[in-house]
Jmol script that loads the backbone (N, CA, C; Angstrom):
load data "model"
ATOM      1  N   UNK A   1       2.500 -77.097  76.400  1.00  0.00           N
ATOM      2  CA  UNK A   1       1.931 -77.910  76.329  1.00  0.00           C
ATOM      3  C   UNK A   1       3.219 -78.653  77.061  1.00  0.00           C
ATOM      4  N   UNK A   2       1.755 -79.911  77.383  1.00  0.00           N
ATOM      5  CA  UNK A   2       2.442 -80.531  78.831  1.00  0.00           C
ATOM      6  C   UNK A   2       3.398 -81.438  77.899  1.00  0.00           C
ATOM      7  N   UNK A   3       4.328 -82.213  79.049  1.00  0.00           N
ATOM      8  CA  UNK A   3       4.897 -83.562  78.982  1.00  0.00           C
ATOM      9  C   UNK A   3       4.488 -84.319  77.908  1.00  0.00           C
ATOM     10  N   UNK A   4       2.984 -84.551  78.329  1.00  0.00           N
ATOM     11  CA  UNK A   4       2.898 -85.421  77.550  1.00  0.00           C
ATOM     12  C   UNK A   4       2.236 -85.616  76.369  1.00  0.00           C
ATOM     13  N   UNK A   5       2.120 -84.135  75.497  1.00  0.00           N
ATOM     14  CA  UNK A   5       1.807 -83.838  74.157  1.00  0.00           C
ATOM     15  C   UNK A   5       3.154 -84.202  73.514  1.00  0.00           C
ATOM     16  N   UNK A   6       3.843 -83.625  74.368  1.00  0.00           N
ATOM     17  CA  UNK A   6       5.334 -83.736  73.772  1.00  0.00           C
ATOM     18  C   UNK A   6       5.504 -84.753  73.178  1.00  0.00           C
ATOM     19  N   UNK A   7       5.503 -85.676  74.178  1.00  0.00           N
ATOM     20  CA  UNK A   7       6.599 -86.599  73.892  1.00  0.00           C
ATOM     21  C   UNK A   7       5.789 -88.063  73.011  1.00  0.00           C
ATOM     22  N   UNK A   8       4.475 -87.421  73.034  1.00  0.00           N
ATOM     23  CA  UNK A   8       3.610 -88.030  71.950  1.00  0.00           C
ATOM     24  C   UNK A   8       3.887 -87.535  70.445  1.00  0.00           C
ATOM     25  N   UNK A   9       3.712 -86.320  70.460  1.00  0.00           N
ATOM     26  CA  UNK A   9       4.699 -85.407  69.493  1.00  0.00           C
ATOM     27  C   UNK A   9       5.690 -85.983  68.860  1.00  0.00           C
ATOM     28  N   UNK A  10       6.868 -86.126  69.718  1.00  0.00           N
ATOM     29  CA  UNK A  10       7.557 -86.586  69.181  1.00  0.00           C
ATOM     30  C   UNK A  10       7.942 -87.938  68.273  1.00  0.00           C
ATOM     31  N   UNK A  11       7.184 -88.708  69.077  1.00  0.00           N
ATOM     32  CA  UNK A  11       7.337 -89.916  69.166  1.00  0.00           C
ATOM     33  C   UNK A  11       5.952 -90.111  67.329  1.00  0.00           C
ATOM     34  N   UNK A  12       5.304 -90.259  66.862  1.00  0.00           N
ATOM     35  CA  UNK A  12       4.222 -89.384  66.394  1.00  0.00           C
ATOM     36  C   UNK A  12       5.695 -89.121  65.108  1.00  0.00           C
ATOM     37  N   UNK A  13       6.325 -87.872  64.996  1.00  0.00           N
ATOM     38  CA  UNK A  13       6.758 -86.995  64.084  1.00  0.00           C
ATOM     39  C   UNK A  13       8.265 -87.787  63.800  1.00  0.00           C
ATOM     40  N   UNK A  14       8.300 -89.012  64.917  1.00  0.00           N
ATOM     41  CA  UNK A  14       9.876 -89.427  64.486  1.00  0.00           C
ATOM     42  C   UNK A  14       9.268 -91.083  63.289  1.00  0.00           C
ATOM     43  N   UNK A  15       8.834 -91.156  63.475  1.00  0.00           N
ATOM     44  CA  UNK A  15       7.903 -92.485  63.092  1.00  0.00           C
ATOM     45  C   UNK A  15       7.385 -92.255  61.661  1.00  0.00           C
ATOM     46  N   UNK A  16       7.146 -90.632  61.538  1.00  0.00           N
ATOM     47  CA  UNK A  16       6.329 -90.078  60.048  1.00  0.00           C
ATOM     48  C   UNK A  16       7.730 -89.649  59.166  1.00  0.00           C
ATOM     49  N   UNK A  17       8.229 -89.328  60.276  1.00  0.00           N
ATOM     50  CA  UNK A  17       9.791 -89.401  59.220  1.00  0.00           C
ATOM     51  C   UNK A  17      10.708 -90.062  58.870  1.00  0.00           C
ATOM     52  N   UNK A  18      10.530 -91.587  59.905  1.00  0.00           N
ATOM     53  CA  UNK A  18      11.352 -92.780  59.461  1.00  0.00           C
ATOM     54  C   UNK A  18      10.320 -93.306  58.306  1.00  0.00           C
ATOM     55  N   UNK A  19       9.454 -93.055  58.191  1.00  0.00           N
ATOM     56  CA  UNK A  19       8.089 -93.554  56.925  1.00  0.00           C
ATOM     57  C   UNK A  19       8.506 -93.208  55.685  1.00  0.00           C
ATOM     58  N   UNK A  20       8.710 -91.479  55.644  1.00  0.00           N
ATOM     59  CA  UNK A  20       9.136 -91.062  54.608  1.00  0.00           C
ATOM     60  C   UNK A  20      10.192 -91.546  53.980  1.00  0.00           C
ATOM     61  N   UNK A  21      11.246 -91.518  54.575  1.00  0.00           N
ATOM     62  CA  UNK A  21      12.479 -91.794  54.299  1.00  0.00           C
ATOM     63  C   UNK A  21      12.448 -93.275  53.776  1.00  0.00           C
ATOM     64  N   UNK A  22      11.340 -94.252  54.414  1.00  0.00           N
ATOM     65  CA  UNK A  22      11.808 -95.404  53.697  1.00  0.00           C
ATOM     66  C   UNK A  22      10.790 -95.788  52.271  1.00  0.00           C
ATOM     67  N   UNK A  23       9.592 -94.428  52.544  1.00  0.00           N
ATOM     68  CA  UNK A  23       8.901 -94.536  50.899  1.00  0.00           C
ATOM     69  C   UNK A  23      10.131 -94.128  50.191  1.00  0.00           C
ATOM     70  N   UNK A  24      11.010 -93.425  50.097  1.00  0.00           N
ATOM     71  CA  UNK A  24      11.594 -92.765  49.594  1.00  0.00           C
ATOM     72  C   UNK A  24      12.358 -93.962  48.800  1.00  0.00           C
ATOM     73  N   UNK A  25      13.174 -94.416  49.976  1.00  0.00           N
ATOM     74  CA  UNK A  25      13.845 -95.474  49.662  1.00  0.00           C
ATOM     75  C   UNK A  25      13.299 -96.548  48.710  1.00  0.00           C
ATOM     76  N   UNK A  26      12.230 -96.751  48.962  1.00  0.00           N
ATOM     77  CA  UNK A  26      11.718 -97.616  48.214  1.00  0.00           C
ATOM     78  C   UNK A  26      11.698 -97.074  46.770  1.00  0.00           C
ATOM     79  N   UNK A  27      11.248 -96.079  46.372  1.00  0.00           N
ATOM     80  CA  UNK A  27      10.879 -96.014  45.547  1.00  0.00           C
ATOM     81  C   UNK A  27      12.283 -95.601  44.593  1.00  0.00           C
ATOM     82  N   UNK A  28      12.801 -95.197  45.031  1.00  0.00           N
ATOM     83  CA  UNK A  28      13.834 -95.060  44.254  1.00  0.00           C
ATOM     84  C   UNK A  28      14.771 -96.201  43.777  1.00  0.00           C
ATOM     85  N   UNK A  29      14.231 -97.353  44.731  1.00  0.00           N
ATOM     86  CA  UNK A  29      14.698 -98.783  44.254  1.00  0.00           C
ATOM     87  C   UNK A  29      14.250 -99.204  43.383  1.00  0.00           C
ATOM     88  N   UNK A  30      13.173 -98.480  43.150  1.00  0.00           N
ATOM     89  CA  UNK A  30      11.880 -99.017  41.551  1.00  0.00           C
ATOM     90  C   UNK A  30      12.399 -98.235  40.289  1.00  0.00           C
ATOM     91  N   UNK A  31      13.062 -96.748  40.817  1.00  0.00           N
ATOM     92  CA  UNK A  31      12.927 -96.364  39.396  1.00  0.00           C
ATOM     93  C   UNK A  31      14.429 -97.219  39.412  1.00  0.00           C
ATOM     94  N   UNK A  32      15.519 -97.392  39.815  1.00  0.00           N
ATOM     95  CA  UNK A  32      16.373 -98.367  39.156  1.00  0.00           C
ATOM     96  C   UNK A  32      16.212 -99.295  38.215  1.00  0.00           C
ATOM     97  N   UNK A  33      15.267 -99.628  38.258  1.00  0.00           N
ATOM     98  CA  UNK A  33      14.812-100.937  37.790  1.00  0.00           C
ATOM     99  C   UNK A  33      13.944-100.350  36.815  1.00  0.00           C
ATOM    100  N   UNK A  34      14.581-100.472  35.579  1.00  0.00           N
ATOM    101  CA  UNK A  34      13.912-100.147  34.270  1.00  0.00           C
ATOM    102  C   UNK A  34      13.498-101.035  33.122  1.00  0.00           C
ATOM    103  N   UNK A  35      12.373-101.152  32.528  1.00  0.00           N
ATOM    104  CA  UNK A  35      11.756-102.128  31.405  1.00  0.00           C
ATOM    105  C   UNK A  35      10.523-101.872  31.659  1.00  0.00           C
ATOM    106  N   UNK A  36       9.712-102.620  30.982  1.00  0.00           N
ATOM    107  CA  UNK A  36       8.392-102.910  31.294  1.00  0.00           C
ATOM    108  C   UNK A  36       7.755-104.122  31.691  1.00  0.00           C
ATOM    109  N   UNK A  37       8.601-104.967  32.205  1.00  0.00           N
ATOM    110  CA  UNK A  37       8.557-106.097  33.106  1.00  0.00           C
ATOM    111  C   UNK A  37       8.403-105.663  34.497  1.00  0.00           C
ATOM    112  N   UNK A  38       7.228-106.339  35.205  1.00  0.00           N
ATOM    113  CA  UNK A  38       7.684-106.424  36.584  1.00  0.00           C
ATOM    114  C   UNK A  38       8.741-106.937  37.070  1.00  0.00           C
ATOM    115  N   UNK A  39       9.135-107.009  38.438  1.00  0.00           N
ATOM    116  CA  UNK A  39      10.083-107.728  39.145  1.00  0.00           C
ATOM    117  C   UNK A  39       9.492-107.858  40.348  1.00  0.00           C
ATOM    118  N   UNK A  40      10.093-108.822  40.658  1.00  0.00           N
ATOM    119  CA  UNK A  40       9.851-109.725  42.000  1.00  0.00           C
ATOM    120  C   UNK A  40       9.573-108.593  43.446  1.00  0.00           C
ATOM    121  N   UNK A  41       9.078-108.671  44.318  1.00  0.00           N
ATOM    122  CA  UNK A  41       8.754-108.011  45.319  1.00  0.00           C
ATOM    123  C   UNK A  41      10.006-108.968  46.106  1.00  0.00           C
ATOM    124  N   UNK A  42      10.718-108.046  46.435  1.00  0.00           N
ATOM    125  CA  UNK A  42      11.910-108.062  47.489  1.00  0.00           C
ATOM    126  C   UNK A  42      11.341-109.369  49.321  1.00  0.00           C
ATOM    127  N   UNK A  43      12.128-110.233  49.345  1.00  0.00           N
ATOM    128  CA  UNK A  43      11.649-110.816  50.135  1.00  0.00           C
ATOM    129  C   UNK A  43      11.142-110.771  51.790  1.00  0.00           C
ATOM    130  N   UNK A  44      11.991-109.559  51.834  1.00  0.00           N
ATOM    131  CA  UNK A  44      11.909-108.716  53.052  1.00  0.00           C
ATOM    132  C   UNK A  44      10.090-108.204  52.954  1.00  0.00           C
ATOM    133  N   UNK A  45       9.525-107.330  52.025  1.00  0.00           N
ATOM    134  CA  UNK A  45       8.650-107.045  52.478  1.00  0.00           C
ATOM    135  C   UNK A  45       7.589-108.036  52.075  1.00  0.00           C
ATOM    136  N   UNK A  46       7.489-109.147  50.885  1.00  0.00           N
ATOM    137  CA  UNK A  46       6.671-110.047  51.109  1.00  0.00           C
ATOM    138  C   UNK A  46       6.406-110.811  52.175  1.00  0.00           C
ATOM    139  N   UNK A  47       7.280-111.085  53.124  1.00  0.00           N
ATOM    140  CA  UNK A  47       7.150-111.481  54.992  1.00  0.00           C
ATOM    141  C   UNK A  47       6.076-110.487  55.338  1.00  0.00           C
ATOM    142  N   UNK A  48       6.467-109.420  55.122  1.00  0.00           N
ATOM    143  CA  UNK A  48       6.117-108.419  56.059  1.00  0.00           C
ATOM    144  C   UNK A  48       5.154-107.180  55.431  1.00  0.00           C
ATOM    145  N   UNK A  49       4.606-107.608  54.540  1.00  0.00           N
ATOM    146  CA  UNK A  49       3.708-107.029  53.855  1.00  0.00           C
ATOM    147  C   UNK A  49       2.700-105.529  54.051  1.00  0.00           C
ATOM    148  N   UNK A  50       2.594-105.858  55.226  1.00  0.00           N
ATOM    149  CA  UNK A  50       1.458-104.696  55.870  1.00  0.00           C
ATOM    150  C   UNK A  50       2.403-104.189  56.957  1.00  0.00           C
ATOM    151  N   UNK A  51       3.808-104.857  57.504  1.00  0.00           N
ATOM    152  CA  UNK A  51       4.411-104.102  59.000  1.00  0.00           C
ATOM    153  C   UNK A  51       5.176-102.766  57.951  1.00  0.00           C
ATOM    154  N   UNK A  52       5.447-103.136  56.896  1.00  0.00           N
ATOM    155  CA  UNK A  52       6.692-102.349  55.800  1.00  0.00           C
ATOM    156  C   UNK A  52       6.144-101.563  55.355  1.00  0.00           C
ATOM    157  N   UNK A  53       4.336-101.589  55.123  1.00  0.00           N
ATOM    158  CA  UNK A  53       4.452-100.212  54.483  1.00  0.00           C
ATOM    159  C   UNK A  53       4.034 -99.008  55.262  1.00  0.00           C
ATOM    160  N   UNK A  54       3.807 -98.177  54.778  1.00  0.00           N
ATOM    161  CA  UNK A  54       4.411 -96.726  56.263  1.00  0.00           C
ATOM    162  C   UNK A  54       3.075 -95.956  55.514  1.00  0.00           C
ATOM    163  N   UNK A  55       1.827 -96.218  54.946  1.00  0.00           N
ATOM    164  CA  UNK A  55       0.441 -95.992  55.520  1.00  0.00           C
ATOM    165  C   UNK A  55       0.270 -96.897  56.529  1.00  0.00           C
ATOM    166  N   UNK A  56      -0.200 -98.120  56.509  1.00  0.00           N
ATOM    167  CA  UNK A  56      -0.705 -98.495  57.261  1.00  0.00           C
ATOM    168  C   UNK A  56      -0.143 -98.590  58.922  1.00  0.00           C
ATOM    169  N   UNK A  57       1.837 -98.350  58.947  1.00  0.00           N
ATOM    170  CA  UNK A  57       1.906 -97.763  59.823  1.00  0.00           C
ATOM    171  C   UNK A  57       1.288 -96.016  60.458  1.00  0.00           C
ATOM    172  N   UNK A  58       1.236 -95.317  59.309  1.00  0.00           N
ATOM    173  CA  UNK A  58       1.045 -93.891  59.863  1.00  0.00           C
ATOM    174  C   UNK A  58      -0.814 -94.272  60.469  1.00  0.00           C
ATOM    175  N   UNK A  59      -1.384 -95.686  59.562  1.00  0.00           N
ATOM    176  CA  UNK A  59      -2.727 -95.010  60.320  1.00  0.00           C
ATOM    177  C   UNK A  59      -2.708 -95.509  61.879  1.00  0.00           C
ATOM    178  N   UNK A  60      -2.222 -96.972  62.029  1.00  0.00           N
ATOM    179  CA  UNK A  60      -2.201 -97.522  63.099  1.00  0.00           C
ATOM    180  C   UNK A  60      -1.513 -96.656  64.222  1.00  0.00           C
ATOM    181  N   UNK A  61      -0.614 -95.289  63.991  1.00  0.00           N
ATOM    182  CA  UNK A  61       0.003 -94.883  64.791  1.00  0.00           C
ATOM    183  C   UNK A  61      -0.953 -93.930  65.239  1.00  0.00           C
ATOM    184  N   UNK A  62      -2.106 -93.259  64.264  1.00  0.00           N
ATOM    185  CA  UNK A  62      -3.008 -92.400  64.503  1.00  0.00           C
ATOM    186  C   UNK A  62      -4.103 -92.718  65.301  1.00  0.00           C
ATOM    187  N   UNK A  63      -4.953 -93.963  64.876  1.00  0.00           N
ATOM    188  CA  UNK A  63      -5.961 -94.348  65.756  1.00  0.00           C
ATOM    189  C   UNK A  63      -4.973 -94.681  66.761  1.00  0.00           C
ATOM    190  N   UNK A  64      -3.466 -95.305  67.206  1.00  0.00           N
ATOM    191  CA  UNK A  64      -3.704 -95.482  68.815  1.00  0.00           C
ATOM    192  C   UNK A  64      -3.210 -94.366  69.376  1.00  0.00           C
ATOM    193  N   UNK A  65      -2.888 -93.167  68.924  1.00  0.00           N
ATOM    194  CA  UNK A  65      -2.592 -91.611  69.676  1.00  0.00           C
ATOM    195  C   UNK A  65      -4.159 -91.552  70.132  1.00  0.00           C
ATOM    196  N   UNK A  66      -5.480 -91.213  68.901  1.00  0.00           N
ATOM    197  CA  UNK A  66      -6.146 -91.242  69.258  1.00  0.00           C
ATOM    198  C   UNK A  66      -7.492 -91.930  70.371  1.00  0.00           C
ATOM    199  N   UNK A  67      -6.770 -92.701  70.763  1.00  0.00           N
ATOM    200  CA  UNK A  67      -7.218 -93.992  71.525  1.00  0.00           C
ATOM    201  C   UNK A  67      -6.590 -93.844  72.842  1.00  0.00           C
ATOM    202  N   UNK A  68      -5.366 -93.130  72.772  1.00  0.00           N
ATOM    203  CA  UNK A  68      -4.711 -92.943  74.089  1.00  0.00           C
ATOM    204  C   UNK A  68      -5.412 -91.137  74.887  1.00  0.00           C
ATOM    205  N   UNK A  69      -5.590 -90.423  74.009  1.00  0.00           N
ATOM    206  CA  UNK A  69      -6.098 -89.052  74.516  1.00  0.00           C
ATOM    207  C   UNK A  69      -7.895 -89.323  74.622  1.00  0.00           C
ATOM    208  N   UNK A  70      -8.588 -90.861  73.833  1.00  0.00           N
ATOM    209  CA  UNK A  70      -9.610 -90.789  74.786  1.00  0.00           C
ATOM    210  C   UNK A  70      -9.324 -91.371  76.072  1.00  0.00           C
ATOM    211  N   UNK A  71      -8.926 -92.449  76.139  1.00  0.00           N
ATOM    212  CA  UNK A  71      -8.513 -92.878  77.644  1.00  0.00           C
ATOM    213  C   UNK A  71      -8.106 -92.035  78.430  1.00  0.00           C
ATOM    214  N   UNK A  72      -6.802 -91.276  77.856  1.00  0.00           N
ATOM    215  CA  UNK A  72      -6.586 -89.699  79.241  1.00  0.00           C
ATOM    216  C   UNK A  72      -7.176 -88.500  78.921  1.00  0.00           C
ATOM    217  N   UNK A  73      -7.747 -88.164  78.706  1.00  0.00           N
ATOM    218  CA  UNK A  73      -9.352 -87.255  79.005  1.00  0.00           C
ATOM    219  C   UNK A  73     -10.413 -88.152  79.377  1.00  0.00           C
ATOM    220  N   UNK A  74     -10.570 -89.112  79.176  1.00  0.00           N
ATOM    221  CA  UNK A  74     -11.888 -90.178  80.020  1.00  0.00           C
ATOM    222  C   UNK A  74     -11.503 -90.511  81.380  1.00  0.00           C
ATOM    223  N   UNK A  75     -10.360 -90.284  82.392  1.00  0.00           N
ATOM    224  CA  UNK A  75     -10.078 -90.234  83.063  1.00  0.00           C
ATOM    225  C   UNK A  75      -9.479 -88.968  83.896  1.00  0.00           C
ATOM    226  N   UNK A  76      -9.081 -87.919  83.457  1.00  0.00           N
ATOM    227  CA  UNK A  76      -8.803 -86.688  83.631  1.00  0.00           C
ATOM    228  C   UNK A  76     -10.190 -85.825  83.262  1.00  0.00           C
ATOM    229  N   UNK A  77     -11.170 -85.907  82.879  1.00  0.00           N
ATOM    230  CA  UNK A  77     -11.898 -84.863  82.858  1.00  0.00           C
ATOM    231  C   UNK A  77     -12.930 -85.023  83.971  1.00  0.00           C
ATOM    232  N   UNK A  78     -13.327 -83.959  84.688  1.00  0.00           N
ATOM    233  CA  UNK A  78     -14.124 -83.913  86.443  1.00  0.00           C
ATOM    234  C   UNK A  78     -15.420 -83.695  85.639  1.00  0.00           C
ATOM    235  N   UNK A  79     -16.372 -84.797  85.509  1.00  0.00           N
ATOM    236  CA  UNK A  79     -17.165 -84.396  85.216  1.00  0.00           C
ATOM    237  C   UNK A  79     -18.327 -84.021  86.838  1.00  0.00           C
TER     238      UNK A  79
END
end "model"
wireframe off; spacefill off
backbone 0.3
color backbone group
C-alpha cells in the first residue's frame, strides 16, 4: 500500500470515527429528553445545520476522495 493510500485511509477513518461518536453523543442527548413535545434544536446545530450533520460530512469526504483519486490517476496514467 502506498503512502498516499495510507494517508487517505487514515484521514477518512478518522473523520468517520468522529462522525460516529458525534452521532452517538447527539442521540444520547436526545434520549435524555422525555415526553412527546419536540424540543428546541441547540443553537450550535441551528447555526451549522449542514456542517454538523455527519451524513453530509461523509458524503463530502467520499466525493473529495473520489475527485482526488481521479486527478491522481489522470496525471499518473501512462496513455
